[in-house]
N, C-alpha and C positions, 0 to 999 in steps of 0.2 A: 500463448506466444503471439506477440505482436508482429504484424507484417513488416517487411523490410522498409517500406516507405514510411511507416509510423516511427520506426527506430531512427531513420534518417531525419525525419522532422523533429523528433525529440532532441537529437544531437545538434541540429541547427538552432533550435530554441535555446539549448543549454550554452552553445557557443556564444550566441548573442548576449545572453544573461551574464556569462563570465566576462565578456568584453565590457559591458556596462559597469560591472563591479570592479573592473581592473584586476580580475583574478586570473591565475594561470590556467591555460588549457592543456592539461596533461593527458597523456594516453590512458593513465589509470582511471581518471575521472570518467572518461568516455566508456571505458570497459565496464564500469558499474552500470551505466545505461544499458549497454549490450546485455548484460546478465539479468538485470531487473526486468527488462522488456522481453527476455527469452522465456521467462516464467509463464505458466498459464495465467490468463487474465484474472482469474479469481483466487490466485495464490497470494498469500501474505508471507513475508519472510523477515526474520530479524537480522541484525548486523552480523552476528556470529554465524548464522546459517549461510548468509551471502558470502562471508569471508571463506568459510569452508568450501562452499561450492566453487568459488573462484580459485582457491588454492588447488583444489582437486583437478581443475581444468588447466593448471599450469601458470596461472597469473602470479606475478610477483607484486603483491599489494598488501599494504598494512591495514590493520583493523581501523586505525585512526583515519586513514584515507577514505575508507568506506563510510565511517561515521560522518566525516565532514562532507563527503560528496552527497550522501543521502540528505543531509540537512540542506545543502544547496538545491538539490532536486525538489525538495518539499517547498523551499522558498520560491522557486521559479515555476511551480505548478506541474512538475513532471512526475512527482511521487506524492502519495498520500500516506501520512503517518497515523497509526492507530495505537491506542493504549488500552488494551482489553484487561480489565480487572487487575489481577496480580501478574500479568504477563509483561515481558519486556516489550519495548516498542516494536511494532511490526509495520512493514512498508508494503505498498502495492503500487503498481504503475498507474499513472493518472491521465496520460494523454488520451487514452481511449475510455477513460472512466465514465461510467454512467452511474448516477447516484443510486446507491443501494444501502441497505441496512444489514446488520449482522446478528447472527445467533451464535453464541459461544456455549459449548457444553461444559458444565462445571466438572464433569468427570473425565471425559476423554480429551477435552480442550479443542475439539474440532471446531473450526470456524466455518459457518455456512453463510453465504450471501443471499439476500432476498430483496425483492421489491414488491410493494403492495400499494396500489392506488389509494386505498383507504387511509393510509398514513398522510398522503398529500391533502386529503379532505380534512383530516384533523388539523393539520398544519394551517390550512387556510382558515378554518374555524377559530383556531387559537389566535391567529393574526387579527381577525376581526374583533375578537373579544378583548385583546390587549391593545387594539388600535395600533398595530405594528405591521410593517411590511417584513415578513419573515423571509430571510434570504437563504438560509440553510438550516439543516438540522443533522443530528447524529443520534441514531437509535441502536442500542445494543441490547439484545435480549439474552439473558443467561438462564440456562435450564440444565436439568439432569438427564443424561442419556438414558433412553428407554428402548434403544434398538437392541433386539436380541442378537447375541454374538457380535457386538460392535467390534470391528477390527481395530479401532483406535484404542479401546480399553485394554487390549492385550499388550500394547507397546508402552504402557505407563510403568 
């Protein structure tokens, strides 16, 4: 869950972005920020999950508004969109985003975030080899769960 000051900063960035775009500043759009940034920092959520979460909290919001708002949040750098293998698009908050990579279990679909400095060393080496200034990367590792009594396997 992001601190209140982070949420307020996100809202200000979004407000300025919408003004530059000439787009409407609706309460529903800002409620999407509230709920996305209320999630734990390492949580990923899809549109349907966010829709159900918001509906269960009493929001009156359409799935289309959530789709459109998330697209705008990605465009202005307040959300990160991931497409893991055969899964629907998942989103996470970006304002406090520290670069990380992902491991996705093929069986239980659990997503784990990780960072490893060795990946940056490889990135730098590849940049030298390709004579390129590498500005970003995305790494997703897929594997089969070998955790005894994995709690996520039971919910499939």
